[in-house]
C-alpha positions as CSV (number, residue, x, y, z in Angstrom):
1,N,73.7,77.5,104.2
2,L,72.7,80.9,105.4
3,F,74.7,82.7,102.7
4,R,74.1,80.2,99.8
5,P,71.7,82.6,97.9
6,F,74.5,85.2,97.7
7,R,77.2,85.3,95.1
8,V,80.0,87.8,95.8
9,I,80.7,90.0,92.8
10,Y,83.1,92.5,94.4
11,F,84.7,93.1,97.8
12,Q,86.9,95.8,99.3
13,E,88.6,95.9,102.7
14,T,87.8,98.8,104.9
15,T,88.7,100.2,108.3
16,L,87.1,98.4,111.3
17,S,84.4,101.0,111.4
18,A,83.9,100.7,107.6
19,N,84.1,104.5,107.2
20,K,87.1,104.4,104.8
21,Y,88.6,102.0,102.4
22,L,91.8,100.5,103.9
23,Y,94.0,101.8,101.0
24,E,92.9,105.4,101.8
25,V,94.0,105.3,105.4
26,E,97.1,107.3,106.3
27,R,98.3,106.0,109.7
28,L,100.1,108.3,112.1
29,K,103.7,107.6,112.6
30,W,105.0,108.7,116.0
31,R,108.6,109.3,116.8
32,S,109.8,110.4,120.2
33,Q,113.1,110.9,121.8
34,D,112.4,109.4,125.2
35,E,115.1,107.3,126.9
36,E,112.4,104.6,127.4
37,D,111.7,104.5,123.7
38,A,115.4,104.4,122.9
39,A,115.9,101.5,125.3
40,Y,112.9,99.7,123.7
41,E,114.3,100.2,120.2
42,N,117.7,98.7,121.3
43,E,115.9,95.6,122.5
44,L,114.2,94.9,119.2
45,P,115.6,92.2,117.0
46,P,117.8,93.4,114.2
47,T,115.3,92.5,111.5
48,S,112.6,94.6,113.0
49,T,111.8,98.0,111.3
50,N,110.6,99.6,114.5
51,N,107.4,100.4,112.6
52,D,106.2,96.8,112.4
53,L,102.6,97.6,113.1
54,T,102.4,100.2,110.4
55,D,104.4,97.9,108.0
56,V,102.0,95.0,108.6
57,M,99.0,97.2,108.1
58,E,100.4,98.7,104.9
59,S,101.5,95.3,103.5
60,E,98.1,93.7,104.1
61,V,96.0,96.4,102.4
62,N,93.8,94.7,99.8
63,E,93.0,96.3,96.5
64,G,89.5,95.9,95.2
65,F,88.8,92.4,94.1
66,V,86.5,91.5,91.2
67,V,85.4,87.9,91.8
68,N,85.4,85.4,88.9
69,D,83.1,82.4,89.3
70,S,85.9,80.0,88.5
71,E,88.3,81.6,91.1
72,D,86.6,81.0,94.5
73,D,90.0,81.3,96.2
74,H,89.6,85.1,96.0
75,L,86.7,84.7,98.5
76,R,88.8,82.8,101.0
77,I,90.1,85.2,103.7
78,T,92.1,83.7,106.6
79,L,92.0,85.6,109.9
80,K,95.0,85.4,112.3
81,P,94.3,85.0,116.0
82,M,92.8,88.1,117.6
83,Q,92.2,89.6,114.1
84,I,89.1,91.4,113.0
85,R,88.7,92.6,109.4
86,T,85.8,94.5,107.7
87,F,84.8,94.3,104.1
88,I,82.2,95.9,101.9
89,L,80.6,93.4,99.5
90,K,78.7,93.7,96.3
91,V,76.6,90.6,96.0
92,D,74.1,89.0,93.6
93,Y,71.1,87.5,95.3
94,N,69.7,84.3,93.6
95,V,66.8,82.5,95.2
96,H,66.2,79.0,94.1
97,Y,63.0,77.5,95.3
């Protein structure tokens, strides 16, 4: 019940260090011509895009969410194993004694 007095009004996903919104991040895309890299690309499954980390990060970018009281599902964030995510929240603080 630690967070019971808080009602989330708005939230936005950021980078891990919270210094930039996630949608503002431009990830570096490296291409090299090493034989080792070519061998690795040949071993990837045919459905892979060879940029799967970048694709996952870009596909999971969250736009800003305005929270509606009746839609608490927007507050539910599911983390995958070994995943850490950072959010900036705008909250309303209501104390009920």
